[in-house]
PDB file with one MODEL, atoms N, CA, C and O in Angstrom:
MODEL        1
ATOM      1  N   MET A   1       0.665  -1.221   0.160  1.00  0.00           N
ATOM      2  CA  MET A   1       0.110   0.121   0.033  1.00  0.00           C
ATOM      3  C   MET A   1       0.865   1.014   0.238  1.00  0.00           C
ATOM      4  O   MET A   1       1.869   0.933   0.945  1.00  0.00           O
ATOM      5  N   THR A   2       0.322   2.390  -0.601  1.00  0.00           N
ATOM      6  CA  THR A   2       1.031   3.081  -1.289  1.00  0.00           C
ATOM      7  C   THR A   2       0.808   4.451  -0.738  1.00  0.00           C
ATOM      8  O   THR A   2       0.031   5.114  -1.425  1.00  0.00           O
ATOM      9  N   ILE A   3       1.581   5.423   0.984  1.00  0.00           N
ATOM     10  CA  ILE A   3      -0.001   6.624   1.109  1.00  0.00           C
ATOM     11  C   ILE A   3       0.812   8.294   0.825  1.00  0.00           C
ATOM     12  O   ILE A   3       1.740   8.765   1.483  1.00  0.00           O
ATOM     13  N   GLU A   4       0.422   8.639   0.179  1.00  0.00           N
ATOM     14  CA  GLU A   4       1.095  10.025  -0.700  1.00  0.00           C
ATOM     15  C   GLU A   4       0.036  11.232   0.243  1.00  0.00           C
ATOM     16  O   GLU A   4      -1.187  11.348   0.320  1.00  0.00           O
ATOM     17  N   ILE A   5       1.027  11.896   0.780  1.00  0.00           N
ATOM     18  CA  ILE A   5       0.672  13.283   1.363  1.00  0.00           C
ATOM     19  C   ILE A   5       0.701  14.490   0.311  1.00  0.00           C
ATOM     20  O   ILE A   5       1.642  14.796  -0.421  1.00  0.00           O
ATOM     21  N   CYS A   6      -0.753  15.199   0.425  1.00  0.00           N
ATOM     22  CA  CYS A   6      -0.039  16.281  -0.430  1.00  0.00           C
ATOM     23  C   CYS A   6       0.750  17.286   0.266  1.00  0.00           C
ATOM     24  O   CYS A   6       0.671  17.604   1.452  1.00  0.00           O
ATOM     25  N   LEU A   7       1.711  17.852  -0.858  1.00  0.00           N
ATOM     26  CA  LEU A   7       2.359  18.853   0.568  1.00  0.00           C
ATOM     27  C   LEU A   7       2.627  20.445  -0.785  1.00  0.00           C
ATOM     28  O   LEU A   7       3.429  21.378  -0.835  1.00  0.00           O
ATOM     29  N   GLY A   8       1.740  20.101  -1.445  1.00  0.00           N
ATOM     30  CA  GLY A   8       0.945  21.464  -2.399  1.00  0.00           C
ATOM     31  C   GLY A   8       1.106  22.745  -0.898  1.00  0.00           C
ATOM     32  O   GLY A   8       1.067  22.490   0.306  1.00  0.00           O
ATOM     33  N   SER A   9       1.303  24.225  -1.658  1.00  0.00           N
ATOM     34  CA  SER A   9       1.241  24.831  -0.619  1.00  0.00           C
ATOM     35  C   SER A   9      -0.622  25.487  -0.110  1.00  0.00           C
ATOM     36  O   SER A   9      -0.865  26.575   0.413  1.00  0.00           O
ATOM     37  N   SER A  10      -1.502  24.549  -0.438  1.00  0.00           N
ATOM     38  CA  SER A  10      -2.952  24.229   0.066  1.00  0.00           C
ATOM     39  C   SER A  10      -2.538  23.293   1.431  1.00  0.00           C
ATOM     40  O   SER A  10      -2.515  23.340   2.660  1.00  0.00           O
ATOM     41  N   CYS A  11      -2.380  22.837   0.836  1.00  0.00           N
ATOM     42  CA  CYS A  11      -2.817  21.183   1.933  1.00  0.00           C
ATOM     43  C   CYS A  11      -1.535  21.703   2.693  1.00  0.00           C
ATOM     44  O   CYS A  11      -1.506  21.133   3.784  1.00  0.00           O
ATOM     45  N   HIS A  12      -0.575  22.471   2.564  1.00  0.00           N
ATOM     46  CA  HIS A  12       0.921  22.985   3.630  1.00  0.00           C
ATOM     47  C   HIS A  12       0.048  23.830   4.806  1.00  0.00           C
ATOM     48  O   HIS A  12      -0.129  23.559   5.994  1.00  0.00           O
ATOM     49  N   VAL A  13      -0.282  24.624   4.235  1.00  0.00           N
ATOM     50  CA  VAL A  13      -1.357  26.096   5.338  1.00  0.00           C
ATOM     51  C   VAL A  13      -1.958  24.879   6.079  1.00  0.00           C
ATOM     52  O   VAL A  13      -1.412  24.564   7.136  1.00  0.00           O
ATOM     53  N   LYS A  14      -3.147  24.070   5.598  1.00  0.00           N
ATOM     54  CA  LYS A  14      -4.132  23.352   6.389  1.00  0.00           C
ATOM     55  C   LYS A  14      -3.696  21.883   6.900  1.00  0.00           C
ATOM     56  O   LYS A  14      -4.310  20.818   6.843  1.00  0.00           O
ATOM     57  N   GLY A  15      -2.286  22.229   7.473  1.00  0.00           N
ATOM     58  CA  GLY A  15      -0.972  21.006   8.289  1.00  0.00           C
ATOM     59  C   GLY A  15      -0.918  19.630   7.203  1.00  0.00           C
ATOM     60  O   GLY A  15      -1.267  18.477   7.457  1.00  0.00           O
ATOM     61  N   SER A  16      -0.531  20.012   6.317  1.00  0.00           N
ATOM     62  CA  SER A  16       0.373  18.665   5.767  1.00  0.00           C
ATOM     63  C   SER A  16       1.254  18.272   6.374  1.00  0.00           C
ATOM     64  O   SER A  16       1.377  17.054   6.501  1.00  0.00           O
ATOM     65  N   LYS A  17       2.111  19.091   6.920  1.00  0.00           N
ATOM     66  CA  LYS A  17       3.475  18.170   7.586  1.00  0.00           C
ATOM     67  C   LYS A  17       2.860  17.617   8.878  1.00  0.00           C
ATOM     68  O   LYS A  17       3.426  16.559   9.155  1.00  0.00           O
ATOM     69  N   ARG A  18       1.969  17.917   9.720  1.00  0.00           N
ATOM     70  CA  ARG A  18       1.085  17.286  10.823  1.00  0.00           C
ATOM     71  C   ARG A  18       0.483  16.302  10.540  1.00  0.00           C
ATOM     72  O   ARG A  18       0.174  15.463  11.385  1.00  0.00           O
ATOM     73  N   ILE A  19       0.149  16.192   9.094  1.00  0.00           N
ATOM     74  CA  ILE A  19      -0.434  14.612   9.094  1.00  0.00           C
ATOM     75  C   ILE A  19       0.631  14.275   8.174  1.00  0.00           C
ATOM     76  O   ILE A  19       0.013  13.543   7.402  1.00  0.00           O
ATOM     77  N   PHE A  20       1.634  14.312   7.805  1.00  0.00           N
ATOM     78  CA  PHE A  20       2.452  13.710   7.638  1.00  0.00           C
ATOM     79  C   PHE A  20       3.392  13.011   8.891  1.00  0.00           C
ATOM     80  O   PHE A  20       3.910  11.922   8.642  1.00  0.00           O
ATOM     81  N   ALA A  21       3.568  13.508   9.968  1.00  0.00           N
ATOM     82  CA  ALA A  21       4.073  13.248  10.646  1.00  0.00           C
ATOM     83  C   ALA A  21       2.963  12.105  11.065  1.00  0.00           C
ATOM     84  O   ALA A  21       3.216  10.920  10.850  1.00  0.00           O
ATOM     85  N   LEU A  22       1.972  12.430  11.549  1.00  0.00           N
ATOM     86  CA  LEU A  22       0.777  11.393  11.803  1.00  0.00           C
ATOM     87  C   LEU A  22       1.076  10.399  11.524  1.00  0.00           C
ATOM     88  O   LEU A  22       1.505   9.554  12.309  1.00  0.00           O
ATOM     89  N   THR A  23       0.884  10.228  10.050  1.00  0.00           N
ATOM     90  CA  THR A  23       0.843   8.873   9.419  1.00  0.00           C
ATOM     91  C   THR A  23       2.511   8.177   9.559  1.00  0.00           C
ATOM     92  O   THR A  23       2.532   6.972   9.309  1.00  0.00           O
ATOM     93  N   GLU A  24       3.391   8.580   9.795  1.00  0.00           N
ATOM     94  CA  GLU A  24       4.422   7.955  10.341  1.00  0.00           C
ATOM     95  C   GLU A  24       4.236   7.443  11.215  1.00  0.00           C
ATOM     96  O   GLU A  24       4.349   6.222  11.104  1.00  0.00           O
ATOM     97  N   LYS A  25       3.961   7.820  12.193  1.00  0.00           N
ATOM     98  CA  LYS A  25       3.886   7.820  13.363  1.00  0.00           C
ATOM     99  C   LYS A  25       3.234   6.599  13.976  1.00  0.00           C
ATOM    100  O   LYS A  25       3.599   5.855  14.887  1.00  0.00           O
ATOM    101  N   ALA A  26       1.720   6.621  12.888  1.00  0.00           N
ATOM    102  CA  ALA A  26       0.717   5.200  12.756  1.00  0.00           C
ATOM    103  C   ALA A  26       0.776   3.837  12.593  1.00  0.00           C
ATOM    104  O   ALA A  26       0.293   2.841  13.132  1.00  0.00           O
ATOM    105  N   ILE A  27       2.310   4.379  10.706  1.00  0.00           N
ATOM    106  CA  ILE A  27       2.634   3.382  10.587  1.00  0.00           C
ATOM    107  C   ILE A  27       3.865   2.140  11.483  1.00  0.00           C
ATOM    108  O   ILE A  27       3.979   0.916  11.552  1.00  0.00           O
ATOM    109  N   LYS A  28       4.567   3.310  12.016  1.00  0.00           N
ATOM    110  CA  LYS A  28       5.281   2.684  13.387  1.00  0.00           C
ATOM    111  C   LYS A  28       4.555   2.014  13.975  1.00  0.00           C
ATOM    112  O   LYS A  28       4.364   0.831  13.696  1.00  0.00           O
ATOM    113  N   ASP A  29       3.992   2.639  14.925  1.00  0.00           N
ATOM    114  CA  ASP A  29       3.074   2.207  16.045  1.00  0.00           C
ATOM    115  C   ASP A  29       2.372   0.937  15.346  1.00  0.00           C
ATOM    116  O   ASP A  29       2.703  -0.047  16.008  1.00  0.00           O
ATOM    117  N   ASN A  30       1.407   0.498  14.110  1.00  0.00           N
ATOM    118  CA  ASN A  30       0.873  -0.594  14.119  1.00  0.00           C
ATOM    119  C   ASN A  30       2.164  -1.597  13.126  1.00  0.00           C
ATOM    120  O   ASN A  30       1.641  -2.420  12.375  1.00  0.00           O
ATOM    121  N   LYS A  31       3.478  -1.562  13.106  1.00  0.00           N
ATOM    122  CA  LYS A  31       3.872  -2.751  12.733  1.00  0.00           C
ATOM    123  C   LYS A  31       3.861  -2.301  11.376  1.00  0.00           C
ATOM    124  O   LYS A  31       4.480  -3.156  10.744  1.00  0.00           O
ATOM    125  N   LEU A  32       3.516  -1.493  10.684  1.00  0.00           N
ATOM    126  CA  LEU A  32       2.975  -1.515   9.098  1.00  0.00           C
ATOM    127  C   LEU A  32       4.137  -1.178   7.973  1.00  0.00           C
ATOM    128  O   LEU A  32       3.995  -1.263   6.753  1.00  0.00           O
ATOM    129  N   GLU A  33       5.468  -0.723   8.782  1.00  0.00           N
ATOM    130  CA  GLU A  33       6.344  -0.325   7.943  1.00  0.00           C
ATOM    131  C   GLU A  33       7.065  -1.418   6.713  1.00  0.00           C
ATOM    132  O   GLU A  33       8.132  -1.092   6.194  1.00  0.00           O
ATOM    133  N   LYS A  34       6.553  -2.371   6.428  1.00  0.00           N
ATOM    134  CA  LYS A  34       6.843  -3.686   5.478  1.00  0.00           C
ATOM    135  C   LYS A  34       5.843  -3.670   4.158  1.00  0.00           C
ATOM    136  O   LYS A  34       6.161  -3.994   3.013  1.00  0.00           O
ATOM    137  N   LYS A  35       4.317  -3.123   4.702  1.00  0.00           N
ATOM    138  CA  LYS A  35       3.312  -2.901   4.007  1.00  0.00           C
ATOM    139  C   LYS A  35       3.026  -1.826   3.951  1.00  0.00           C
ATOM    140  O   LYS A  35       2.051  -1.705   3.209  1.00  0.00           O
ATOM    141  N   VAL A  36       3.527  -0.427   4.561  1.00  0.00           N
ATOM    142  CA  VAL A  36       3.022   0.169   3.409  1.00  0.00           C
ATOM    143  C   VAL A  36       4.249   1.531   3.169  1.00  0.00           C
ATOM    144  O   VAL A  36       5.149   1.634   4.002  1.00  0.00           O
ATOM    145  N   LYS A  37       4.187   2.383   2.143  1.00  0.00           N
ATOM    146  CA  LYS A  37       5.442   3.211   1.739  1.00  0.00           C
ATOM    147  C   LYS A  37       4.352   4.755   1.905  1.00  0.00           C
ATOM    148  O   LYS A  37       3.202   4.970   1.523  1.00  0.00           O
ATOM    149  N   LEU A  38       5.110   5.401   2.469  1.00  0.00           N
ATOM    150  CA  LEU A  38       4.654   6.987   2.776  1.00  0.00           C
ATOM    151  C   LEU A  38       5.811   7.439   1.965  1.00  0.00           C
ATOM    152  O   LEU A  38       6.947   7.040   1.708  1.00  0.00           O
ATOM    153  N   ALA A  39       4.769   8.800   1.567  1.00  0.00           N
ATOM    154  CA  ALA A  39       5.427   9.433  -0.190  1.00  0.00           C
ATOM    155  C   ALA A  39       4.756  11.087   0.508  1.00  0.00           C
ATOM    156  O   ALA A  39       3.694  11.265   1.104  1.00  0.00           O
ATOM    157  N   GLY A  40       5.625  11.905   0.221  1.00  0.00           N
ATOM    158  CA  GLY A  40       4.830  12.953  -0.016  1.00  0.00           C
ATOM    159  C   GLY A  40       3.915  13.813  -1.484  1.00  0.00           C
ATOM    160  O   GLY A  40       3.184  14.624  -0.915  1.00  0.00           O
ATOM    161  N   THR A  41       3.832  13.862  -2.043  1.00  0.00           N
ATOM    162  CA  THR A  41       3.480  14.714  -3.500  1.00  0.00           C
ATOM    163  C   THR A  41       2.649  15.929  -3.364  1.00  0.00           C
ATOM    164  O   THR A  41       1.922  16.292  -2.440  1.00  0.00           O
ATOM    165  N   LEU A  42       3.010  16.634  -4.843  1.00  0.00           N
ATOM    166  CA  LEU A  42       2.144  17.574  -4.618  1.00  0.00           C
ATOM    167  C   LEU A  42       1.128  17.645  -5.066  1.00  0.00           C
ATOM    168  O   LEU A  42       0.825  16.524  -5.474  1.00  0.00           O
ATOM    169  N   CYS A  43       0.013  18.661  -5.332  1.00  0.00           N
ATOM    170  CA  CYS A  43      -1.082  18.782  -5.380  1.00  0.00           C
ATOM    171  C   CYS A  43      -1.883  17.857  -6.156  1.00  0.00           C
ATOM    172  O   CYS A  43      -1.533  17.545  -7.294  1.00  0.00           O
ATOM    173  N   LEU A  44      -2.990  17.374  -5.592  1.00  0.00           N
ATOM    174  CA  LEU A  44      -3.834  16.327  -6.299  1.00  0.00           C
ATOM    175  C   LEU A  44      -5.362  16.885  -6.663  1.00  0.00           C
ATOM    176  O   LEU A  44      -6.413  16.295  -6.417  1.00  0.00           O
ATOM    177  N   GLY A  45      -5.241  17.891  -7.168  1.00  0.00           N
ATOM    178  CA  GLY A  45      -6.771  18.851  -7.280  1.00  0.00           C
ATOM    179  C   GLY A  45      -7.790  18.834  -6.040  1.00  0.00           C
ATOM    180  O   GLY A  45      -8.978  19.045  -6.286  1.00  0.00           O
ATOM    181  N   GLN A  46      -7.491  18.658  -5.065  1.00  0.00           N
ATOM    182  CA  GLN A  46      -8.565  18.598  -4.137  1.00  0.00           C
ATOM    183  C   GLN A  46      -8.579  20.080  -3.444  1.00  0.00           C
ATOM    184  O   GLN A  46      -9.353  20.191  -2.493  1.00  0.00           O
ATOM    185  N   CYS A  47      -7.899  21.103  -3.767  1.00  0.00           N
ATOM    186  CA  CYS A  47      -7.488  22.160  -2.716  1.00  0.00           C
ATOM    187  C   CYS A  47      -8.719  22.569  -2.226  1.00  0.00           C
ATOM    188  O   CYS A  47      -8.593  23.209  -1.183  1.00  0.00           O
ATOM    189  N   GLY A  48      -9.980  22.418  -2.637  1.00  0.00           N
ATOM    190  CA  GLY A  48     -10.910  23.162  -2.260  1.00  0.00           C
ATOM    191  C   GLY A  48     -11.274  22.384  -0.934  1.00  0.00           C
ATOM    192  O   GLY A  48     -11.931  23.155  -0.234  1.00  0.00           O
ATOM    193  N   SER A  49     -11.148  21.456  -0.459  1.00  0.00           N
ATOM    194  CA  SER A  49     -11.072  20.936   1.044  1.00  0.00           C
ATOM    195  C   SER A  49     -10.670  21.487   2.156  1.00  0.00           C
ATOM    196  O   SER A  49      -9.676  22.180   2.374  1.00  0.00           O
ATOM    197  N   ASN A  50     -12.046  20.907   3.290  1.00  0.00           N
ATOM    198  CA  ASN A  50     -11.475  21.657   4.610  1.00  0.00           C
ATOM    199  C   ASN A  50     -10.632  20.564   5.618  1.00  0.00           C
ATOM    200  O   ASN A  50     -10.843  19.957   6.668  1.00  0.00           O
ATOM    201  N   GLY A  51      -9.366  20.735   4.450  1.00  0.00           N
ATOM    202  CA  GLY A  51      -7.879  19.831   5.119  1.00  0.00           C
ATOM    203  C   GLY A  51      -7.008  19.043   4.527  1.00  0.00           C
ATOM    204  O   GLY A  51      -7.286  18.815   3.350  1.00  0.00           O
ATOM    205  N   VAL A  52      -6.181  18.614   4.874  1.00  0.00           N
ATOM    206  CA  VAL A  52      -5.372  17.630   4.333  1.00  0.00           C
ATOM    207  C   VAL A  52      -5.874  16.615   3.008  1.00  0.00           C
ATOM    208  O   VAL A  52      -6.828  15.861   3.196  1.00  0.00           O
ATOM    209  N   ASN A  53      -5.338  16.635   1.973  1.00  0.00           N
ATOM    210  CA  ASN A  53      -5.436  15.523   0.792  1.00  0.00           C
ATOM    211  C   ASN A  53      -4.660  14.676   0.925  1.00  0.00           C
ATOM    212  O   ASN A  53      -3.519  15.103   1.101  1.00  0.00           O
ATOM    213  N   ILE A  54      -4.769  13.545   0.920  1.00  0.00           N
ATOM    214  CA  ILE A  54      -4.038  12.325   1.074  1.00  0.00           C
ATOM    215  C   ILE A  54      -4.462  11.505  -0.234  1.00  0.00           C
ATOM    216  O   ILE A  54      -5.546  11.655  -0.797  1.00  0.00           O
ATOM    217  N   LYS A  55      -3.254  10.434  -0.724  1.00  0.00           N
ATOM    218  CA  LYS A  55      -3.784   9.530  -1.588  1.00  0.00           C
ATOM    219  C   LYS A  55      -3.493   7.981  -1.298  1.00  0.00           C
ATOM    220  O   LYS A  55      -2.344   7.648  -1.007  1.00  0.00           O
ATOM    221  N   ILE A  56      -4.406   7.137  -1.364  1.00  0.00           N
ATOM    222  CA  ILE A  56      -4.380   5.650  -0.630  1.00  0.00           C
ATOM    223  C   ILE A  56      -4.581   4.726  -2.078  1.00  0.00           C
ATOM    224  O   ILE A  56      -5.575   4.323  -2.682  1.00  0.00           O
ATOM    225  N   ASP A  57      -2.888   4.597  -2.331  1.00  0.00           N
ATOM    226  CA  ASP A  57      -3.137   3.976  -3.130  1.00  0.00           C
ATOM    227  C   ASP A  57      -3.549   4.636  -4.224  1.00  0.00           C
ATOM    228  O   ASP A  57      -2.983   5.712  -4.412  1.00  0.00           O
ATOM    229  N   GLU A  58      -4.776   4.150  -5.393  1.00  0.00           N
ATOM    230  CA  GLU A  58      -5.716   5.342  -6.171  1.00  0.00           C
ATOM    231  C   GLU A  58      -6.700   6.362  -5.347  1.00  0.00           C
ATOM    232  O   GLU A  58      -7.190   7.432  -5.707  1.00  0.00           O
ATOM    233  N   GLU A  59      -6.782   5.838  -4.445  1.00  0.00           N
ATOM    234  CA  GLU A  59      -8.440   6.214  -3.501  1.00  0.00           C
ATOM    235  C   GLU A  59      -7.602   7.818  -3.385  1.00  0.00           C
ATOM    236  O   GLU A  59      -6.440   7.892  -2.985  1.00  0.00           O
ATOM    237  N   ILE A  60      -8.440   9.074  -3.818  1.00  0.00           N
ATOM    238  CA  ILE A  60      -7.940   9.932  -3.071  1.00  0.00           C
ATOM    239  C   ILE A  60      -8.377  10.463  -1.606  1.00  0.00           C
ATOM    240  O   ILE A  60      -9.452   9.897  -1.805  1.00  0.00           O
ATOM    241  N   VAL A  61      -8.477  10.811  -0.810  1.00  0.00           N
ATOM    242  CA  VAL A  61      -9.195  11.173   0.331  1.00  0.00           C
ATOM    243  C   VAL A  61      -8.742  12.196   1.185  1.00  0.00           C
ATOM    244  O   VAL A  61      -7.736  12.190   1.894  1.00  0.00           O
ATOM    245  N   THR A  62     -10.294  13.804   0.922  1.00  0.00           N
ATOM    246  CA  THR A  62     -10.305  14.437   1.433  1.00  0.00           C
ATOM    247  C   THR A  62     -10.244  15.176   2.642  1.00  0.00           C
ATOM    248  O   THR A  62     -10.577  14.480   3.601  1.00  0.00           O
ATOM    249  N   ALA A  63      -9.997  16.113   2.878  1.00  0.00           N
ATOM    250  CA  ALA A  63     -10.439  16.684   4.126  1.00  0.00           C
ATOM    251  C   ALA A  63     -10.419  16.350   5.843  1.00  0.00           C
ATOM    252  O   ALA A  63     -11.181  16.377   6.810  1.00  0.00           O
ATOM    253  N   VAL A  64      -8.645  15.938   5.410  1.00  0.00           N
ATOM    254  CA  VAL A  64      -7.952  14.954   6.502  1.00  0.00           C
ATOM    255  C   VAL A  64      -7.398  16.325   7.280  1.00  0.00           C
ATOM    256  O   VAL A  64      -6.738  17.233   6.776  1.00  0.00           O
ATOM    257  N   THR A  65      -7.878  16.198   8.705  1.00  0.00           N
ATOM    258  CA  THR A  65      -7.516  16.734   9.541  1.00  0.00           C
ATOM    259  C   THR A  65      -6.753  16.025  11.067  1.00  0.00           C
ATOM    260  O   THR A  65      -6.573  14.812  10.958  1.00  0.00           O
ATOM    261  N   GLU A  66      -6.386  16.519  12.176  1.00  0.00           N
ATOM    262  CA  GLU A  66      -5.819  16.170  13.094  1.00  0.00           C
ATOM    263  C   GLU A  66      -6.879  15.037  13.858  1.00  0.00           C
ATOM    264  O   GLU A  66      -6.611  13.954  14.378  1.00  0.00           O
ATOM    265  N   ASN A  67      -8.418  15.878  13.675  1.00  0.00           N
ATOM    266  CA  ASN A  67      -9.042  15.161  14.859  1.00  0.00           C
ATOM    267  C   ASN A  67     -10.154  14.134  14.326  1.00  0.00           C
ATOM    268  O   ASN A  67     -11.037  13.648  15.032  1.00  0.00           O
ATOM    269  N   ASN A  68      -9.889  13.798  12.465  1.00  0.00           N
ATOM    270  CA  ASN A  68     -10.481  12.733  11.469  1.00  0.00           C
ATOM    271  C   ASN A  68      -9.491  11.613  11.321  1.00  0.00           C
ATOM    272  O   ASN A  68      -9.826  10.429  11.324  1.00  0.00           O
ATOM    273  N   PHE A  69      -7.675  12.241  11.130  1.00  0.00           N
ATOM    274  CA  PHE A  69      -6.668  11.372  11.076  1.00  0.00           C
ATOM    275  C   PHE A  69      -6.842   9.770  11.512  1.00  0.00           C
ATOM    276  O   PHE A  69      -6.960   8.931  10.619  1.00  0.00           O
ATOM    277  N   ASN A  70      -6.854   9.385  12.877  1.00  0.00           N
ATOM    278  CA  ASN A  70      -7.240   8.216  13.325  1.00  0.00           C
ATOM    279  C   ASN A  70      -8.057   7.508  12.710  1.00  0.00           C
ATOM    280  O   ASN A  70      -7.628   6.598  12.000  1.00  0.00           O
ATOM    281  N   GLU A  71      -9.436   7.747  12.826  1.00  0.00           N
ATOM    282  CA  GLU A  71     -10.470   7.359  12.094  1.00  0.00           C
ATOM    283  C   GLU A  71      -9.794   6.636  10.267  1.00  0.00           C
ATOM    284  O   GLU A  71      -9.411   5.568   9.789  1.00  0.00           O
ATOM    285  N   ILE A  72     -10.031   8.189   9.805  1.00  0.00           N
ATOM    286  CA  ILE A  72      -9.598   7.737   8.720  1.00  0.00           C
ATOM    287  C   ILE A  72      -8.450   6.201   8.121  1.00  0.00           C
ATOM    288  O   ILE A  72      -8.574   5.281   7.312  1.00  0.00           O
ATOM    289  N   PHE A  73      -7.103   6.806   9.360  1.00  0.00           N
ATOM    290  CA  PHE A  73      -6.620   5.578   9.337  1.00  0.00           C
ATOM    291  C   PHE A  73      -6.532   4.721   9.382  1.00  0.00           C
ATOM    292  O   PHE A  73      -5.895   3.989   8.624  1.00  0.00           O
ATOM    293  N   THR A  74      -7.273   4.394  10.497  1.00  0.00           N
ATOM    294  CA  THR A  74      -8.170   2.662  10.908  1.00  0.00           C
ATOM    295  C   THR A  74      -8.758   2.320   9.634  1.00  0.00           C
ATOM    296  O   THR A  74      -8.274   1.567   8.789  1.00  0.00           O
ATOM    297  N   GLU A  75     -10.071   3.076   9.570  1.00  0.00           N
ATOM    298  CA  GLU A  75     -11.016   2.649   8.055  1.00  0.00           C
ATOM    299  C   GLU A  75      -9.651   2.478   6.845  1.00  0.00           C
ATOM    300  O   GLU A  75      -9.440   1.295   6.577  1.00  0.00           O
ATOM    301  N   LYS A  76      -9.239   2.926   6.514  1.00  0.00           N
ATOM    302  CA  LYS A  76      -8.506   3.078   5.083  1.00  0.00           C
ATOM    303  C   LYS A  76      -7.314   1.918   4.968  1.00  0.00           C
ATOM    304  O   LYS A  76      -7.017   1.343   3.921  1.00  0.00           O
ATOM    305  N   VAL A  77      -6.613   1.670   6.445  1.00  0.00           N
ATOM    306  CA  VAL A  77      -4.889   1.105   6.433  1.00  0.00           C
ATOM    307  C   VAL A  77      -5.563   0.032   6.877  1.00  0.00           C
ATOM    308  O   VAL A  77      -5.991  -0.963   6.291  1.00  0.00           O
ATOM    309  N   ILE A  78      -5.601   0.462   8.268  1.00  0.00           N
ATOM    310  CA  ILE A  78      -5.030  -0.829   9.149  1.00  0.00           C
ATOM    311  C   ILE A  78      -6.251  -1.823   8.393  1.00  0.00           C
ATOM    312  O   ILE A  78      -5.829  -2.816   7.800  1.00  0.00           O
ATOM    313  N   ASN A  79      -7.806  -1.566   8.402  1.00  0.00           N
ATOM    314  CA  ASN A  79      -8.837  -2.233   8.310  1.00  0.00           C
ATOM    315  C   ASN A  79      -8.331  -2.856   6.979  1.00  0.00           C
ATOM    316  O   ASN A  79      -8.260  -4.083   6.909  1.00  0.00           O
ATOM    317  N   VAL A  80      -8.032  -2.209   6.088  1.00  0.00           N
ATOM    318  CA  VAL A  80      -7.523  -2.684   4.750  1.00  0.00           C
ATOM    319  C   VAL A  80      -6.595  -4.165   5.068  1.00  0.00           C
ATOM    320  O   VAL A  80      -6.882  -5.310   4.716  1.00  0.00           O
ATOM    321  N   LEU A  81      -5.164  -3.593   6.011  1.00  0.00           N
ATOM    322  CA  LEU A  81      -4.516  -4.303   5.319  1.00  0.00           C
ATOM    323  C   LEU A  81      -4.533  -5.747   6.758  1.00  0.00           C
ATOM    324  O   LEU A  81      -3.898  -6.800   6.808  1.00  0.00           O
ATOM    325  N   LYS A  82      -5.230  -5.331   7.429  1.00  0.00           N
ATOM    326  CA  LYS A  82      -5.301  -6.793   8.692  1.00  0.00           C
ATOM    327  C   LYS A  82      -6.290  -7.804   9.510  1.00  0.00           C
ATOM    328  O   LYS A  82      -5.817  -8.649  10.271  1.00  0.00           O
TER     329      LYS A  82
ENDMDL
END
């Protein structure tokens, strides 16, 4: 599985560095280092969302925030891989 975090200017302002750090920690905490590749990317074309945009494999997930990160990570990553 590949997770790409948008690091473009719009997402940067909305906290993409923090979402990247949370994703990195969640991968490590769940021992998924061998199953998940994490990368930064430029604009995913969803700049109007109320949060950071990420791409998990081929699915774009919009409006990721610190408040909903754990729910999204659990649903889209942990539940899929385990």
